[in-house]
C-alpha positions in Angstrom: -34.7 15.3 -10.7 -33.2 15.2 -14.2 -31.4 12.0 -15.2 -27.7 12.2 -15.7 -26.3 11.3 -19.1 -22.8 9.9 -18.6 -20.8 10.9 -21.7 -17.2 10.9 -20.6 -15.3 9.6 -17.6 -11.7 10.5 -16.6 -9.4 8.0 -15.0 -7.8 8.8 -11.7 -5.4 6.8 -9.5 -7.1 3.6 -8.4 -6.5 4.4 -4.7 -8.7 7.4 -4.8 -11.8 5.3 -5.4 -13.4 8.2 -7.2 -13.9 9.2 -10.8 -15.0 12.5 -12.3 -17.8 11.9 -14.8 -18.4 14.7 -17.3 -22.1 14.9 -18.1 -23.9 16.9 -20.7 -24.8 19.4 -18.0 -22.1 19.6 -15.3 -19.4 17.6 -13.6 -20.3 15.3 -10.7 -18.2 13.1 -8.5 -19.3 9.5 -8.3 -18.0 6.2 -7.1 -15.6 4.2 -9.2 -18.4 1.8 -10.2 -19.9 4.6 -12.4 -16.8 4.5 -14.7 -18.1 1.4 -16.4 -21.3 3.2 -17.5 -19.5 6.0 -19.4 -19.2 6.1 -23.2 -15.8 7.9 -23.5 -12.7 8.8 -21.6 -10.0 11.5 -22.4 -7.1 10.5 -24.6 -3.9 11.4 -22.7 -2.1 14.4 -24.1 -4.7 15.3 -26.7 -8.1 16.9 -27.1 -9.6 13.6 -28.4 -11.6 11.1 -26.4 -11.4 7.3 -26.5 -14.6 5.3 -26.8 -15.2 2.8 -24.0 -16.9 -0.6 -24.5 -20.3 0.8 -23.7 -20.1 2.9 -26.9 -19.6 -0.1 -29.1 -22.3 -0.9 -31.6 -24.1 -4.2 -31.6 -23.8 -4.4 -35.4 -20.1 -4.3 -35.7 -17.3 -4.6 -33.1 -15.2 -1.7 -34.7 -18.1 0.8 -34.7 -19.8 3.1 -32.2 -23.6 3.2 -31.9 -25.5 6.4 -32.7 -26.5 7.2 -29.1 -22.8 7.6 -28.0 -22.0 9.8 -31.0 -25.1 11.9 -30.3 -24.1 12.3 -26.7 -20.6 13.5 -27.7 -22.2 16.1 -30.0 -24.6 17.3 -27.3 -21.7 17.6 -24.9 -19.7 19.7 -27.3 -22.8 22.0 -27.9 -23.5 22.5 -24.2 -19.8 23.2 -23.4 -19.8 25.9 -26.1 -22.9 27.5 -24.6 -21.3 27.4 -21.1 -18.0 28.8 -22.5 -20.0 31.8 -23.9 -21.4 32.4 -20.4 -24.9 31.7 -21.5 -25.8 28.9 -19.0 -29.3 30.4 -18.6 -30.2 29.2 -22.0 -32.0 25.8 -22.5 -32.0 23.6 -25.6 -35.1 23.9 -27.7 -34.1 22.1 -30.9 -31.5 19.4 -31.6 -30.9 17.3 -34.7 -28.1 14.9 -35.7 -26.8 13.7 -39.0 -24.9 10.4 -38.9 -23.5 10.3 -42.4 -20.4 8.0 -41.8 -19.8 5.1 -39.5 -18.1 6.2 -36.3 -15.3 3.8 -35.5 -13.9 2.8 -32.1 -10.9 5.1 -32.4 -9.9 8.4 -30.8 -12.5 11.0 -31.6 -12.8 14.7 -31.4 -15.9 16.9 -31.2 -16.1 20.7 -31.6 -18.9 23.2 -31.6 -19.1 26.7 -33.1 -21.6 29.5 -32.5 -23.5 30.3 -35.7 -25.5 33.2 -34.2 -25.9 34.6 -30.8 -28.6 37.0 -29.7 -30.0 38.3 -26.4 -32.5 35.4 -26.2 -31.0 32.6 -28.4 -27.9 30.8 -29.6 -27.6 28.8 -32.8 -24.7 26.3 -32.8 -23.2 23.6 -35.1 -21.1 20.7 -33.9 -18.9 18.1 -35.7 -17.5 14.8 -34.7 -14.2 14.0 -36.4 -12.1 10.8 -36.6 -8.6 10.9 -38.2 -9.4 14.4 -39.6 -12.6 13.3 -41.3 -16.1 14.4 -40.3 -18.4 11.5 -39.4 -21.3 13.2 -37.8 -22.7 16.6 -37.2 -25.5 18.3 -35.2 -27.3 21.6 -35.0 -29.0 23.1 -31.9 -31.0 26.1 -30.9 -30.8 27.3 -27.3 -33.4 29.8 -26.1 -33.9 32.0 -23.1 -36.7 30.6 -20.9 -39.8 32.7 -20.6 -43.1 32.8 -18.7 -46.5 32.0 -20.1 -48.5 35.1 -21.2 -51.4 36.2 -19.0 -54.9 35.3 -20.1 -56.7 32.1 -21.0 -56.8 30.1 -24.1 -60.2 29.7 -25.6 -61.5 26.2 -25.6 -64.9 24.9 -26.6 -67.0 23.1 -24.1 -68.9 21.3 -26.8 -68.8 17.6 -26.6 -67.6 15.4 -29.4 -70.4 14.0 -31.5 -71.7 10.6 -30.5 -72.4 8.2 -33.4 -76.2 7.6 -33.8 -77.6 4.3 -32.5 -78.8 3.3 -35.9 -75.2 2.6 -36.8 -75.2 -0.3 -34.4 -76.0 -3.7 -35.9 -79.3 -5.2 -34.8 -79.0 -7.6 -32.0 -78.1 -11.0 -33.4 -77.8 -9.6 -36.9 -74.9 -9.1 -39.1 -72.8 -5.9 -38.7 -72.8 -3.3 -41.3 -69.7 -3.0 -43.5 -66.9 -1.2 -41.8 -66.5 1.2 -44.8 -70.1 2.3 -44.4 -69.7 3.0 -40.7 -66.5 4.9 -41.4 -68.2 7.1 -43.9 -70.9 7.9 -41.4 -68.4 8.8 -38.7 -66.4 11.0 -41.1 -69.5 12.9 -41.9 -70.2 13.5 -38.3 -66.7 14.7 -37.6 -66.7 17.0 -40.6 -69.8 18.7 -39.4 -68.5 19.0 -35.8 -66.3 22.1 -36.4 -69.1 23.9 -38.1 -71.4 23.3 -35.1 -68.7 24.4 -32.7 -68.0 27.6 -34.7 -71.7 28.4 -34.8 -72.0 27.9 -31.1 -69.0 30.1 -30.4 -70.5 32.9 -32.5 -73.8 32.6 -30.8 -72.1 32.8 -27.4 -70.2 35.9 -28.5 -73.4 37.6 -29.7 -75.1 36.8 -26.4 -72.1 38.3 -24.5 -72.4 41.5 -26.6 -76.1 41.7 -26.0 -75.5 41.8 -22.3 
């Protein structure tokens, strides 16, 4: 079961005992205790969200930490994918640029589709505060596929074992580490050549049959 990332919670009347927590994947209904573990809540009458105490950075009281900002960007990206009706796509690449401090003030996040194809979507997202961009993200969503038929070739050759003469004599002083490393490097360098030669010999034997 995939963990749920609590990005935003919406406040409801206290007598309901229930809050709706907006996650990066879908909406779920949880108990009111979950509200304290969310990073944001909607700002009434606007498209902005208000950071909750859990989003506060430990470095400064007036700033948000990067995990909360990244979660807000991811939420905007996945909502844009869902709005395009491409819920079958899965995220394959995601990167974030935090180029300005994000303050504990009302914040907006928006995502735009850069390119959409039959099997992929490229998107950009921006987090803004007071009209100024403070962070951005890019993501690639791909259509899941199955593994191709066949087997990947792997060698059954064992890794080379260092010769026993590299061990120090019993009760004697050990050889310098640098000397031992050089010997091991030499063995490892020759290992691919031996594996390739063995592979060619196996192919020739198969053809001869």
